[in-house]
C-alpha positions, 0 to 999 in steps of 0.5 A: 602699614604699607602692605595692608594699606596697599592691599586695602586699596586693591580691595577698594579698587574692585569694590568701585570708585575712588572713595572705596579705594581711600576708605579701604586703604585707610582701614588696611593701614590701621589694621597693619599698624595694630598688627605691627604694634602687637609684634607682627614684624616677623609675620609680615616678613613671612607674608611678603616672602610668600607673596613674592615666591607665590607670584613668581612661581605662578608667573613661571608656570602659567604666565601673568594671568595667574600672578594674582592667584599665586600672590594671594596663595603665597601670602596665605601660606607665608602667613600660615608658616609665620604663625607656626614659626612664632608658635614654636618659638619658646617665650622664655628661652633657656640660657646655658 
C-alpha cells in the first residue's frame, strides 16, 4: 500500500494541486491493498528491487537527471521478472 500510495501521490503531484495528490495517493493505496490481498507480495519485492537497481544504475551512468527514468524502467523490468517467476513456479509442488 505504501509503494503504490507514494506512486499515486507522485502522479497527483504532476497533475496539479494538493487535492490531486491526496486523491491519487488514496487510489494508489487501495490498488496496492488489492494486489497485496491477491498474493502480490513477491511481485512488489521484485518491483522495489528493480526500482532501486534501475535508479542506482541510471545515477551511476548519467547522474541525478536520469534517476526517475531509471527508477521507472527498473520497476517495470522488475515487475516483468516478478510475473514471469510467479508463472514458472508450480502451483502444486511435488514432494519426493
